[in-house]
N, CA, C and O atoms as CSV, one atom per row, in Angstrom:
chain,resi,resn,atom,element,x,y,z
A,1,MET,N,N,64.862,188.674,-23.691
A,1,MET,CA,C,64.827,189.400,-24.943
A,1,MET,C,C,64.173,188.565,-26.045
A,1,MET,O,O,63.453,189.104,-26.885
A,2,LYS,N,N,64.421,187.232,-26.045
A,2,LYS,CA,C,63.808,186.383,-27.067
A,2,LYS,C,C,62.290,186.445,-26.977
A,2,LYS,O,O,61.606,186.569,-27.993
A,3,ALA,N,N,61.761,186.359,-25.746
A,3,ALA,CA,C,60.310,186.408,-25.576
A,3,ALA,C,C,59.771,187.748,-26.031
A,3,ALA,O,O,58.708,187.820,-26.648
A,4,LEU,N,N,60.499,188.806,-25.729
A,4,LEU,CA,C,60.080,190.142,-26.133
A,4,LEU,C,C,60.101,190.270,-27.653
A,4,LEU,O,O,59.167,190.813,-28.241
A,5,ALA,N,N,61.156,189.775,-28.289
A,5,ALA,CA,C,61.238,189.831,-29.747
A,5,ALA,C,C,60.102,189.039,-30.380
A,5,ALA,O,O,59.499,189.483,-31.357
A,6,LEU,N,N,59.807,187.862,-29.820
A,6,LEU,CA,C,58.715,187.057,-30.342
A,6,LEU,C,C,57.389,187.780,-30.167
A,6,LEU,O,O,56.559,187.783,-31.076
A,7,ALA,N,N,57.181,188.394,-29.002
A,7,ALA,CA,C,55.937,189.118,-28.763
A,7,ALA,C,C,55.755,190.234,-29.774
A,7,ALA,O,O,54.652,190.457,-30.272
A,8,VAL,N,N,56.840,190.937,-30.077
A,8,VAL,CA,C,56.757,192.020,-31.058
A,8,VAL,C,C,56.432,191.457,-32.425
A,8,VAL,O,O,55.562,191.970,-33.129
A,9,VAL,N,N,57.131,190.406,-32.796
A,9,VAL,CA,C,56.894,189.817,-34.106
A,9,VAL,C,C,55.470,189.293,-34.198
A,9,VAL,O,O,54.798,189.491,-35.210
A,10,LEU,N,N,55.005,188.627,-33.149
A,10,LEU,CA,C,53.648,188.112,-33.178
A,10,LEU,C,C,52.637,189.232,-33.154
A,10,LEU,O,O,51.548,189.098,-33.712
A,11,SER,N,N,52.983,190.352,-32.507
A,11,SER,CA,C,52.063,191.480,-32.522
A,11,SER,C,C,52.013,192.126,-33.890
A,11,SER,O,O,51.076,192.857,-34.207
A,12,ILE,N,N,53.019,191.856,-34.695
A,12,ILE,CA,C,53.019,192.339,-36.062
A,12,ILE,C,C,51.996,191.532,-36.868
A,12,ILE,O,O,51.598,191.929,-37.963
A,13,ALA,N,N,51.586,190.413,-36.316
A,13,ALA,CA,C,50.409,189.666,-36.698
A,13,ALA,C,C,50.542,188.747,-37.884
A,13,ALA,O,O,51.578,188.690,-38.546
A,14,SER,N,N,49.442,188.011,-38.139
A,14,SER,CA,C,49.441,187.050,-39.227
A,14,SER,C,C,48.166,187.149,-40.031
A,14,SER,O,O,47.091,187.384,-39.480
A,15,LEU,N,N,48.283,186.974,-41.311
A,15,LEU,CA,C,47.103,186.941,-42.165
A,15,LEU,C,C,46.755,185.476,-42.380
A,15,LEU,O,O,47.392,184.789,-43.178
A,16,SER,N,N,45.749,185.006,-41.670
A,16,SER,CA,C,45.394,183.600,-41.799
A,16,SER,C,C,44.892,183.345,-43.206
A,16,SER,O,O,44.088,184.101,-43.750
A,17,GLY,N,N,45.384,182.267,-43.775
A,17,GLY,CA,C,44.989,181.897,-45.113
A,17,GLY,C,C,45.882,182.480,-46.196
A,17,GLY,O,O,45.710,182.131,-47.364
A,18,MET,N,N,46.802,183.329,-45.872
A,18,MET,CA,C,47.684,183.902,-46.894
A,18,MET,C,C,48.720,182.851,-47.272
A,18,MET,O,O,49.320,182.227,-46.397
A,19,SER,N,N,48.931,182.657,-48.545
A,19,SER,CA,C,49.897,181.657,-48.961
A,19,SER,C,C,51.305,182.131,-48.647
A,19,SER,O,O,51.577,183.330,-48.597
A,20,ALA,N,N,52.185,181.183,-48.438
A,20,ALA,CA,C,53.552,181.505,-48.042
A,20,ALA,C,C,54.264,182.351,-49.087
A,20,ALA,O,O,55.117,183.167,-48.738
A,21,ALA,N,N,53.934,182.175,-50.351
A,21,ALA,CA,C,54.631,182.912,-51.395
A,21,ALA,C,C,53.925,184.204,-51.784
A,21,ALA,O,O,54.315,184.861,-52.750
A,22,ALA,N,N,52.883,184.573,-51.032
A,22,ALA,CA,C,52.118,185.768,-51.375
A,22,ALA,C,C,52.986,187.014,-51.293
A,22,ALA,O,O,53.956,187.068,-50.536
A,23,THR,N,N,52.622,188.006,-52.079
A,23,THR,CA,C,53.334,189.272,-52.020
A,23,THR,C,C,52.568,190.233,-51.130
A,23,THR,O,O,51.365,190.071,-50.926
A,24,PRO,N,N,53.261,191.234,-50.599
A,24,PRO,CA,C,52.587,192.205,-49.741
A,24,PRO,C,C,51.394,192.861,-50.432
A,24,PRO,O,O,51.368,193.004,-51.654
A,25,SER,N,N,50.424,193.251,-49.640
A,25,SER,CA,C,49.146,193.769,-50.114
A,25,SER,C,C,49.256,194.971,-51.046
A,25,SER,O,O,50.113,195.838,-50.876
A,26,ALA,N,N,48.363,194.998,-52.039
A,26,ALA,CA,C,48.306,196.119,-52.976
A,26,ALA,C,C,47.314,197.183,-52.523
A,26,ALA,O,O,47.274,198.261,-53.116
A,27,ASP,N,N,46.508,196.916,-51.488
A,27,ASP,CA,C,45.528,197.883,-50.998
A,27,ASP,C,C,46.260,199.073,-50.382
A,27,ASP,O,O,47.009,198.891,-49.422
A,28,PRO,N,N,46.065,200.287,-50.907
A,28,PRO,CA,C,46.811,201.447,-50.412
A,28,PRO,C,C,46.297,202.027,-49.100
A,28,PRO,O,O,46.848,203.011,-48.607
A,29,GLY,N,N,45.257,201.439,-48.532
A,29,GLY,CA,C,44.679,201.973,-47.300
A,29,GLY,C,C,45.043,201.164,-46.074
A,29,GLY,O,O,45.954,200.336,-46.086
A,30,GLU,N,N,44.288,201.439,-45.000
A,30,GLU,CA,C,44.534,200.774,-43.720
A,30,GLU,C,C,44.426,199.258,-43.830
A,30,GLU,O,O,45.197,198.537,-43.196
A,31,ALA,N,N,43.480,198.768,-44.626
A,31,ALA,CA,C,43.329,197.316,-44.786
A,31,ALA,C,C,44.589,196.686,-45.360
A,31,ALA,O,O,44.980,195.591,-44.953
A,32,GLY,N,N,45.219,197.366,-46.295
A,32,GLY,CA,C,46.464,196.860,-46.870
A,32,GLY,C,C,47.588,196.814,-45.851
A,32,GLY,O,O,48.376,195.869,-45.829
A,33,VAL,N,N,47.660,197.832,-45.010
A,33,VAL,CA,C,48.690,197.855,-43.962
A,33,VAL,C,C,48.438,196.706,-42.987
A,33,VAL,O,O,49.368,196.011,-42.578
A,34,ARG,N,N,47.172,196.518,-42.622
A,34,ARG,CA,C,46.823,195.407,-41.724
A,34,ARG,C,C,47.223,194.079,-42.363
A,34,ARG,O,O,47.759,193.202,-41.685
A,35,ASP,N,N,46.968,193.925,-43.661
A,35,ASP,CA,C,47.342,192.697,-44.364
A,35,ASP,C,C,48.846,192.442,-44.297
A,35,ASP,O,O,49.271,191.321,-44.018
A,36,VAL,N,N,49.655,193.475,-44.551
A,36,VAL,CA,C,51.099,193.247,-44.541
A,36,VAL,C,C,51.627,193.007,-43.131
A,36,VAL,O,O,52.566,192.233,-42.949
A,37,GLU,N,N,51.038,193.656,-42.137
A,37,GLU,CA,C,51.437,193.368,-40.749
A,37,GLU,C,C,51.132,191.907,-40.424
A,37,GLU,O,O,51.960,191.207,-39.842
A,38,ASN,N,N,49.944,191.457,-40.804
A,38,ASN,CA,C,49.565,190.067,-40.561
A,38,ASN,C,C,50.442,189.105,-41.353
A,38,ASN,O,O,50.876,188.080,-40.828
A,39,GLY,N,N,50.701,189.434,-42.612
A,39,GLY,CA,C,51.573,188.601,-43.434
A,39,GLY,C,C,52.990,188.554,-42.902
A,39,GLY,O,O,53.653,187.519,-42.976
A,40,TRP,N,N,53.459,189.676,-42.363
A,40,TRP,CA,C,54.801,189.765,-41.793
A,40,TRP,C,C,54.945,188.796,-40.628
A,40,TRP,O,O,55.930,188.063,-40.530
A,41,SER,N,N,53.972,188.803,-39.766
A,41,SER,CA,C,54.010,187.903,-38.608
A,41,SER,C,C,54.032,186.443,-39.056
A,41,SER,O,O,54.827,185.642,-38.563
A,42,LYS,N,N,53.160,186.113,-39.984
A,42,LYS,CA,C,53.112,184.732,-40.471
A,42,LYS,C,C,54.424,184.360,-41.158
A,42,LYS,O,O,54.952,183.268,-40.950
A,43,ALA,N,N,54.943,185.267,-41.972
A,43,ALA,CA,C,56.203,184.996,-42.671
A,43,ALA,C,C,57.350,184.803,-41.686
A,43,ALA,O,O,58.232,183.973,-41.906
A,44,PHE,N,N,57.336,185.566,-40.608
A,44,PHE,CA,C,58.416,185.432,-39.625
A,44,PHE,C,C,58.371,184.063,-38.960
A,44,PHE,O,O,59.389,183.373,-38.910
A,45,VAL,N,N,57.220,183.660,-38.452
A,45,VAL,CA,C,57.151,182.394,-37.709
A,45,VAL,C,C,57.293,181.182,-38.616
A,45,VAL,O,O,57.635,180.099,-38.141
A,46,THR,N,N,57.037,181.340,-39.917
A,46,THR,CA,C,57.197,180.219,-40.853
A,46,THR,C,C,58.525,180.281,-41.616
A,46,THR,O,O,58.855,179.364,-42.368
A,47,GLY,N,N,59.280,181.362,-41.420
A,47,GLY,CA,C,60.565,181.496,-42.109
A,47,GLY,C,C,60.423,181.799,-43.588
A,47,GLY,O,O,61.306,181.448,-44.371
A,48,ASP,N,N,59.331,182.442,-43.994
A,48,ASP,CA,C,59.063,182.730,-45.403
A,48,ASP,C,C,59.934,183.901,-45.881
A,48,ASP,O,O,59.510,185.057,-45.874
A,49,ALA,N,N,61.140,183.572,-46.290
A,49,ALA,CA,C,62.107,184.584,-46.710
A,49,ALA,C,C,61.634,185.354,-47.938
A,49,ALA,O,O,61.921,186.545,-48.062
A,50,ALA,N,N,60.921,184.705,-48.840
A,50,ALA,CA,C,60.451,185.381,-50.055
A,50,ALA,C,C,59.465,186.494,-49.699
A,50,ALA,O,O,59.552,187.593,-50.246
A,51,TYR,N,N,58.535,186.221,-48.795
A,51,TYR,CA,C,57.582,187.257,-48.384
A,51,TYR,C,C,58.320,188.409,-47.701
A,51,TYR,O,O,58.086,189.577,-48.011
A,52,LEU,N,N,59.210,188.069,-46.771
A,52,LEU,CA,C,59.951,189.099,-46.058
A,52,LEU,C,C,60.810,189.927,-47.007
A,52,LEU,O,O,60.916,191.143,-46.850
A,53,ASP,N,N,61.416,189.280,-47.982
A,53,ASP,CA,C,62.240,190.000,-48.947
A,53,ASP,C,C,61.406,191.000,-49.744
A,53,ASP,O,O,61.871,192.099,-50.046
A,54,GLY,N,N,60.168,190.618,-50.085
A,54,GLY,CA,C,59.281,191.515,-50.816
A,54,GLY,C,C,58.720,192.634,-49.963
A,54,GLY,O,O,58.417,193.711,-50.474
A,55,LEU,N,N,58.579,192.395,-48.677
A,55,LEU,CA,C,58.007,193.386,-47.771
A,55,LEU,C,C,59.033,194.394,-47.265
A,55,LEU,O,O,58.757,195.594,-47.232
A,56,LEU,N,N,60.203,193.923,-46.875
A,56,LEU,CA,C,61.196,194.796,-46.258
A,56,LEU,C,C,62.005,195.546,-47.309
A,56,LEU,O,O,62.584,194.940,-48.210
A,57,ASP,N,N,62.037,196.862,-47.186
A,57,ASP,CA,C,62.837,197.701,-48.064
A,57,ASP,C,C,64.306,197.274,-47.961
A,57,ASP,O,O,64.729,196.745,-46.933
A,58,ALA,N,N,65.071,197.502,-49.012
A,58,ALA,CA,C,66.491,197.141,-48.999
A,58,ALA,C,C,67.234,197.807,-47.847
A,58,ALA,O,O,68.197,197.248,-47.322
A,59,SER,N,N,66.793,198.990,-47.454
A,59,SER,CA,C,67.465,199.701,-46.356
A,59,SER,C,C,66.745,199.546,-45.021
A,59,SER,O,O,67.009,200.298,-44.083
A,60,TYR,N,N,65.835,198.576,-44.929
A,60,TYR,CA,C,65.076,198.356,-43.698
A,60,TYR,C,C,66.005,198.153,-42.502
A,60,TYR,O,O,67.024,197.468,-42.593
A,61,VAL,N,N,65.628,198.763,-41.386
A,61,VAL,CA,C,66.341,198.591,-40.124
A,61,VAL,C,C,65.309,198.432,-39.014
A,61,VAL,O,O,64.298,199.134,-38.984
A,62,SER,N,N,65.573,197.509,-38.115
A,62,SER,CA,C,64.765,197.332,-36.911
A,62,SER,C,C,65.685,197.600,-35.728
A,62,SER,O,O,66.704,196.930,-35.557
A,63,VAL,N,N,65.321,198.579,-34.919
A,63,VAL,CA,C,66.126,198.911,-33.745
A,63,VAL,C,C,65.433,198.325,-32.521
A,63,VAL,O,O,64.301,198.686,-32.201
A,64,GLY,N,N,66.130,197.415,-31.842
A,64,GLY,CA,C,65.587,196.753,-30.672
A,64,GLY,C,C,65.532,197.668,-29.463
A,64,GLY,O,O,66.078,198.771,-29.478
A,65,SER,N,N,64.871,197.204,-28.422
A,65,SER,CA,C,64.668,198.015,-27.225
A,65,SER,C,C,65.974,198.344,-26.495
A,65,SER,O,O,66.000,199.236,-25.646
A,66,LYS,N,N,67.043,197.637,-26.818
A,66,LYS,CA,C,68.348,197.943,-26.218
A,66,LYS,C,C,69.229,198.721,-27.189
A,66,LYS,O,O,70.422,198.907,-26.945
A,67,GLY,N,N,68.633,199.172,-28.289
A,67,GLY,CA,C,69.361,199.996,-29.251
A,67,GLY,C,C,70.120,199.226,-30.308
A,67,GLY,O,O,70.862,199.826,-31.085
A,68,ASN,N,N,69.956,197.913,-30.361
A,68,ASN,CA,C,70.678,197.109,-31.341
A,68,ASN,C,C,69.953,197.105,-32.685
A,68,ASN,O,O,68.828,196.613,-32.772
A,69,PRO,N,N,70.580,197.648,-33.739
A,69,PRO,CA,C,69.936,197.642,-35.058
A,69,PRO,C,C,70.094,196.290,-35.751
A,69,PRO,O,O,71.112,195.613,-35.609
A,70,ARG,N,N,69.061,195.920,-36.502
A,70,ARG,CA,C,69.114,194.709,-37.321
A,70,ARG,C,C,68.709,195.082,-38.731
A,70,ARG,O,O,67.729,195.797,-38.941
A,71,SER,N,N,69.463,194.597,-39.683
A,71,SER,CA,C,69.194,194.864,-41.096
A,71,SER,C,C,68.142,193.896,-41.625
A,71,SER,O,O,67.728,192.955,-40.947
A,72,LYS,N,N,67.731,194.157,-42.843
A,72,LYS,CA,C,66.800,193.269,-43.533
A,72,LYS,C,C,67.339,191.837,-43.549
A,72,LYS,O,O,66.618,190.895,-43.220
A,73,ALA,N,N,68.581,191.680,-43.923
A,73,ALA,CA,C,69.180,190.339,-43.994
A,73,ALA,C,C,69.177,189.661,-42.632
A,73,ALA,O,O,68.929,188.459,-42.543
A,74,GLU,N,N,69.448,190.408,-41.575
A,74,GLU,CA,C,69.437,189.838,-40.230
A,74,GLU,C,C,68.035,189.417,-39.813
A,74,GLU,O,O,67.868,188.381,-39.169
A,75,ILE,N,N,67.027,190.204,-40.171
A,75,ILE,CA,C,65.645,189.860,-39.832
A,75,ILE,C,C,65.229,188.588,-40.571
A,75,ILE,O,O,64.590,187.712,-39.988
A,76,ILE,N,N,65.585,188.487,-41.837
A,76,ILE,CA,C,65.251,187.283,-42.608
A,76,ILE,C,C,65.951,186.062,-42.024
A,76,ILE,O,O,65.341,185.000,-41.902
A,77,ALA,N,N,67.223,186.202,-41.662
A,77,ALA,CA,C,67.959,185.095,-41.039
A,77,ALA,C,C,67.339,184.716,-39.699
A,77,ALA,O,O,67.236,183.534,-39.373
A,78,LEU,N,N,66.931,185.707,-38.928
A,78,LEU,CA,C,66.285,185.459,-37.640
A,78,LEU,C,C,64.970,184.702,-37.836
A,78,LEU,O,O,64.651,183.799,-37.063
A,79,ALA,N,N,64.215,185.068,-38.861
A,79,ALA,CA,C,62.954,184.376,-39.151
A,79,ALA,C,C,63.204,182.916,-39.523
A,79,ALA,O,O,62.503,182.021,-39.050
A,80,ARG,N,N,64.190,182.683,-40.358
A,80,ARG,CA,C,64.508,181.298,-40.738
A,80,ARG,C,C,64.892,180.484,-39.509
A,80,ARG,O,O,64.447,179.350,-39.335
A,81,SER,N,N,65.721,181.076,-38.663
A,81,SER,CA,C,66.163,180.404,-37.447
A,81,SER,C,C,64.978,180.137,-36.515
A,81,SER,O,O,64.850,179.046,-35.959
A,82,TYR,N,N,64.116,181.141,-36.352
A,82,TYR,CA,C,62.952,180.978,-35.483
A,82,TYR,C,C,62.063,179.846,-35.987
A,82,TYR,O,O,61.620,179.008,-35.202
A,83,ALA,N,N,61.802,179.818,-37.287
A,83,ALA,CA,C,60.928,178.791,-37.862
A,83,ALA,C,C,61.519,177.396,-37.670
A,83,ALA,O,O,60.787,176.440,-37.411
A,84,THR,N,N,62.822,177.281,-37.794
A,84,THR,CA,C,63.488,175.992,-37.595
A,84,THR,C,C,63.402,175.550,-36.140
A,84,THR,O,O,63.169,174.374,-35.858
A,85,GLN,N,N,63.589,176.490,-35.217
A,85,GLN,CA,C,63.580,176.173,-33.790
A,85,GLN,C,C,62.169,175.999,-33.218
A,85,GLN,O,O,61.991,175.360,-32.181
A,86,HIS,N,N,61.170,176.568,-33.896
A,86,HIS,CA,C,59.793,176.524,-33.393
A,86,HIS,C,C,58.826,176.101,-34.503
A,86,HIS,O,O,57.932,176.864,-34.868
A,87,PRO,N,N,59.001,174.890,-35.040
A,87,PRO,CA,C,58.134,174.465,-36.143
A,87,PRO,C,C,56.667,174.421,-35.723
A,87,PRO,O,O,56.336,174.049,-34.597
A,88,GLY,N,N,55.809,174.805,-36.645
A,88,GLY,CA,C,54.376,174.746,-36.395
A,88,GLY,C,C,53.817,175.911,-35.592
A,88,GLY,O,O,52.629,175.919,-35.267
A,89,THR,N,N,54.651,176.896,-35.267
A,89,THR,CA,C,54.156,178.053,-34.518
A,89,THR,C,C,53.128,178.796,-35.369
A,89,THR,O,O,53.337,179.036,-36.558
A,90,GLN,N,N,52.032,179.148,-34.740
A,90,GLN,CA,C,50.973,179.895,-35.420
A,90,GLN,C,C,51.080,181.372,-35.051
A,90,GLN,O,O,51.225,181.713,-33.878
A,91,ALA,N,N,51.009,182.228,-36.030
A,91,ALA,CA,C,51.003,183.670,-35.788
A,91,ALA,C,C,49.587,184.084,-35.388
A,91,ALA,O,O,48.612,183.396,-35.691
A,92,THR,N,N,49.500,185.206,-34.712
A,92,THR,CA,C,48.198,185.709,-34.285
A,92,THR,C,C,47.867,186.985,-35.055
A,92,THR,O,O,48.770,187.674,-35.530
A,93,PRO,N,N,46.576,187.301,-35.181
A,93,PRO,CA,C,46.190,188.524,-35.895
A,93,PRO,C,C,46.671,189.775,-35.171
A,93,PRO,O,O,46.961,189.754,-33.975
A,94,LEU,N,N,46.745,190.849,-35.920
A,94,LEU,CA,C,47.129,192.140,-35.361
A,94,LEU,C,C,46.243,192.435,-34.158
A,94,LEU,O,O,45.020,192.473,-34.292
A,95,PRO,N,N,46.832,192.644,-32.993
A,95,PRO,CA,C,46.008,192.851,-31.790
A,95,PRO,C,C,45.243,194.171,-31.813
A,95,PRO,O,O,45.642,195.129,-32.475
A,96,ALA,N,N,44.155,194.197,-31.087
A,96,ALA,CA,C,43.315,195.397,-30.996
A,96,ALA,C,C,44.064,196.561,-30.364
A,96,ALA,O,O,43.674,197.715,-30.541
A,97,THR,N,N,45.134,196.273,-29.627
A,97,THR,CA,C,45.910,197.343,-28.988
A,97,THR,C,C,46.849,198.046,-29.957
A,97,THR,O,O,47.485,199.034,-29.591
A,98,SER,N,N,46.946,197.553,-31.184
A,98,SER,CA,C,47.779,198.201,-32.202
A,98,SER,C,C,46.956,199.247,-32.944
A,98,SER,O,O,45.753,199.078,-33.145
A,99,THR,N,N,47.613,200.323,-33.345
A,99,THR,CA,C,46.934,201.366,-34.111
A,99,THR,C,C,47.628,201.535,-35.456
A,99,THR,O,O,48.839,201.348,-35.573
A,100,ILE,N,N,46.844,201.890,-36.466
A,100,ILE,CA,C,47.360,202.111,-37.814
A,100,ILE,C,C,46.981,203.525,-38.234
A,100,ILE,O,O,45.811,203.904,-38.168
A,101,ALA,N,N,47.967,204.304,-38.665
A,101,ALA,CA,C,47.714,205.644,-39.189
A,101,ALA,C,C,48.297,205.721,-40.592
A,101,ALA,O,O,49.503,205.561,-40.776
A,102,VAL,N,N,47.445,205.965,-41.581
A,102,VAL,CA,C,47.888,206.108,-42.972
A,102,VAL,C,C,47.810,207.580,-43.331
A,102,VAL,O,O,46.764,208.207,-43.166
A,103,LYS,N,N,48.895,208.129,-43.814
A,103,LYS,CA,C,48.978,209.528,-44.257
A,103,LYS,C,C,49.568,209.519,-45.658
A,103,LYS,O,O,50.784,209.432,-45.832
A,104,GLY,N,N,48.695,209.611,-46.654
A,104,GLY,CA,C,49.164,209.579,-48.043
A,104,GLY,C,C,49.793,208.237,-48.362
A,104,GLY,O,O,49.132,207.201,-48.283
A,105,THR,N,N,51.067,208.252,-48.721
A,105,THR,CA,C,51.771,207.022,-49.082
A,105,THR,C,C,52.645,206.508,-47.946
A,105,THR,O,O,53.547,205.701,-48.174
A,106,ALA,N,N,52.387,206.966,-46.730
A,106,ALA,CA,C,53.131,206.498,-45.554
A,106,ALA,C,C,52.150,205.952,-44.526
A,106,ALA,O,O,50.998,206.378,-44.458
A,107,ALA,N,N,52.621,205.014,-43.738
A,107,ALA,CA,C,51.801,204.457,-42.662
A,107,ALA,C,C,52.683,204.175,-41.460
A,107,ALA,O,O,53.844,203.787,-41.591
A,108,VAL,N,N,52.104,204.380,-40.288
A,108,VAL,CA,C,52.776,204.071,-39.034
A,108,VAL,C,C,51.866,203.147,-38.239
A,108,VAL,O,O,50.691,203.445,-38.023
A,109,VAL,N,N,52.420,202.035,-37.812
A,109,VAL,CA,C,51.682,201.097,-36.976
A,109,VAL,C,C,52.362,201.080,-35.617
A,109,VAL,O,O,53.567,200.851,-35.512
A,110,THR,N,N,51.570,201.326,-34.580
A,110,THR,CA,C,52.094,201.325,-33.223
A,110,THR,C,C,51.502,200.142,-32.473
A,110,THR,O,O,50.286,199.954,-32.430
A,111,HIS,N,N,52.384,199.355,-31.889
A,111,HIS,CA,C,51.993,198.171,-31.123
A,111,HIS,C,C,52.219,198.480,-29.644
A,111,HIS,O,O,53.316,198.869,-29.241
A,112,HIS,N,N,51.180,198.305,-28.850
A,112,HIS,CA,C,51.262,198.571,-27.420
A,112,HIS,C,C,51.190,197.243,-26.678
A,112,HIS,O,O,50.133,196.617,-26.608
A,113,GLY,N,N,52.324,196.819,-26.124
A,113,GLY,CA,C,52.346,195.576,-25.364
A,113,GLY,C,C,52.524,195.854,-23.883
A,113,GLY,O,O,52.607,197.008,-23.462
A,114,ASP,N,N,52.582,194.794,-23.101
A,114,ASP,CA,C,52.766,194.940,-21.657
A,114,ASP,C,C,54.162,195.437,-21.297
A,114,ASP,O,O,54.330,196.194,-20.341
A,115,SER,N,N,55.160,195.009,-22.064
A,115,SER,CA,C,56.534,195.356,-21.717
A,115,SER,C,C,57.242,196.200,-22.771
A,115,SER,O,O,58.380,196.624,-22.570
A,116,GLU,N,N,56.570,196.441,-23.888
A,116,GLU,CA,C,57.231,197.154,-24.980
A,116,GLU,C,C,56.210,197.856,-25.868
A,116,GLU,O,O,55.087,197.385,-26.049
A,117,THR,N,N,56.620,198.972,-26.404
A,117,THR,CA,C,55.884,199.643,-27.467
A,117,THR,C,C,56.774,199.586,-28.698
A,117,THR,O,O,57.976,199.838,-28.614
A,118,SER,N,N,56.190,199.257,-29.832
A,118,SER,CA,C,56.985,199.242,-31.061
A,118,SER,C,C,56.237,199.985,-32.153
A,118,SER,O,O,55.011,200.097,-32.136
A,119,VAL,N,N,57.011,200.487,-33.099
A,119,VAL,CA,C,56.471,201.254,-34.212
A,119,VAL,C,C,57.060,200.701,-35.504
A,119,VAL,O,O,58.271,200.506,-35.613
A,120,ASP,N,N,56.194,200.451,-36.481
A,120,ASP,CA,C,56.625,200.038,-37.815
A,120,ASP,C,C,56.255,201.152,-38.781
A,120,ASP,O,O,55.131,201.653,-38.755
A,121,VAL,N,N,57.193,201.538,-39.629
A,121,VAL,CA,C,56.970,202.599,-40.609
A,121,VAL,C,C,56.985,201.974,-42.003
A,121,VAL,O,O,57.913,201.252,-42.369
A,122,PHE,N,N,55.937,202.267,-42.769
A,122,PHE,CA,C,55.773,201.736,-44.118
A,122,PHE,C,C,55.666,202.863,-45.129
A,122,PHE,O,O,55.329,203.994,-44.778
A,123,TYR,N,N,55.952,202.552,-46.374
A,123,TYR,CA,C,55.642,203.464,-47.475
A,123,TYR,C,C,54.993,202.648,-48.585
A,123,TYR,O,O,55.252,201.454,-48.731
A,124,TYR,N,N,54.142,203.317,-49.369
A,124,TYR,CA,C,53.428,202.662,-50.457
A,124,TYR,C,C,54.056,203.101,-51.775
A,124,TYR,O,O,54.082,204.291,-52.089
A,125,ALA,N,N,54.558,202.148,-52.539
A,125,ALA,CA,C,55.183,202.446,-53.829
A,125,ALA,C,C,55.028,201.237,-54.747
A,125,ALA,O,O,54.989,200.096,-54.287
A,126,ASP,N,N,54.941,201.496,-56.025
A,126,ASP,CA,C,54.843,200.429,-57.021
A,126,ASP,C,C,53.721,199.447,-56.710
A,126,ASP,O,O,53.855,198.246,-56.943
A,127,GLY,N,N,52.601,199.972,-56.176
A,127,GLY,CA,C,51.427,199.157,-55.943
A,127,GLY,C,C,51.455,198.272,-54.713
A,127,GLY,O,O,50.654,197.343,-54.610
A,128,ARG,N,N,52.362,198.537,-53.767
A,128,ARG,CA,C,52.370,197.729,-52.548
A,128,ARG,C,C,53.060,198.440,-51.395
A,128,ARG,O,O,53.817,199.393,-51.584
A,129,TRP,N,N,52.777,197.950,-50.199
A,129,TRP,CA,C,53.388,198.485,-48.990
A,129,TRP,C,C,54.739,197.832,-48.758
A,129,TRP,O,O,54.924,196.639,-49.002
A,130,ARG,N,N,55.682,198.639,-48.279
A,130,ARG,CA,C,57.000,198.128,-47.896
A,130,ARG,C,C,57.343,198.664,-46.515
A,130,ARG,O,O,57.082,199.824,-46.199
A,131,ALA,N,N,57.931,197.800,-45.704
A,131,ALA,CA,C,58.379,198.222,-44.371
A,131,ALA,C,C,59.744,198.873,-44.513
A,131,ALA,O,O,60.635,198.342,-45.177
A,132,TRP,N,N,59.894,200.026,-43.883
A,132,TRP,CA,C,61.137,200.778,-43.990
A,132,TRP,C,C,61.901,200.823,-42.673
A,132,TRP,O,O,63.132,200.830,-42.675
A,133,TYR,N,N,61.184,200.854,-41.540
A,133,TYR,CA,C,61.857,201.035,-40.254
A,133,TYR,C,C,60.968,200.516,-39.134
A,133,TYR,O,O,59.744,200.632,-39.194
A,134,SER,N,N,61.592,199.944,-38.116
A,134,SER,CA,C,60.884,199.529,-36.900
A,134,SER,C,C,61.693,199.970,-35.691
A,134,SER,O,O,62.924,199.930,-35.706
A,135,GLN,N,N,60.999,200.387,-34.655
A,135,GLN,CA,C,61.637,200.818,-33.408
A,135,GLN,C,C,60.899,200.158,-32.252
A,135,GLN,O,O,59.670,200.176,-32.200
A,136,HIS,N,N,61.651,199.580,-31.331
A,136,HIS,CA,C,61.081,198.901,-30.171
A,136,HIS,C,C,61.587,199.606,-28.914
A,136,HIS,O,O,62.786,199.837,-28.763
A,137,THR,N,N,60.672,199.943,-28.023
A,137,THR,CA,C,61.033,200.661,-26.802
A,137,THR,C,C,60.450,199.932,-25.601
A,137,THR,O,O,59.246,199.686,-25.523
A,138,ALA,N,N,61.329,199.592,-24.671
A,138,ALA,CA,C,60.886,198.906,-23.447
A,138,ALA,C,C,60.065,199.880,-22.603
A,138,ALA,O,O,60.357,201.075,-22.544
A,139,ILE,N,N,59.045,199.349,-21.961
A,139,ILE,CA,C,58.222,200.141,-21.050
A,139,ILE,C,C,58.781,199.951,-19.646
A,139,ILE,O,O,58.916,198.825,-19.168
A,140,SER,N,N,59.097,201.040,-19.004
A,140,SER,CA,C,59.620,200.979,-17.641
A,140,SER,C,C,58.489,200.566,-16.694
A,140,SER,O,O,57.356,201.031,-16.823
A,141,PRO,N,N,58.815,199.687,-15.742
A,141,PRO,CA,C,57.786,199.300,-14.766
A,141,PRO,C,C,57.349,200.523,-13.939
A,141,PRO,O,O,58.155,201.398,-13.622
A,142,ALA,N,N,56.080,200.558,-13.607
A,142,ALA,CA,C,55.561,201.657,-12.794
A,142,ALA,C,C,56.192,201.598,-11.415
A,142,ALA,O,O,56.399,200.523,-10.853
A,143,LYS,N,N,56.493,202.775,-10.881
A,143,LYS,CA,C,57.103,202.842,-9.549
A,143,LYS,C,C,56.097,203.228,-8.529
A,143,LYS,O,O,56.426,203.335,-7.348
């Protein structure tokens, strides 16, 4: 599960060159969503609680592939723990297998991995994107 969680977080990507204290992107289009996905990944692996706090809505929930929900506070704590246990980890850019769909002030990002599909739901308000919900679903092996 740890490897799967890391894969999902890394698939959420990193914005290379973004400062640790940066705020989520103000671009209301697909580029802005890509920026926050990349920033999210970098913030997670570096334990950047300030970035995560600005990105994740107060009611943010991430539901894992086994149905376990995690709150915003739990995700931030998990990021801090991950960064402490894995210093110097580099995040990777949003993979080509991920898709971004922007509809007005909402966006859905779907990540297609080998063992899991995940979806991040965002909304655009007050000049920036915020993550509201994530869902992770295990892919059953082909029979």
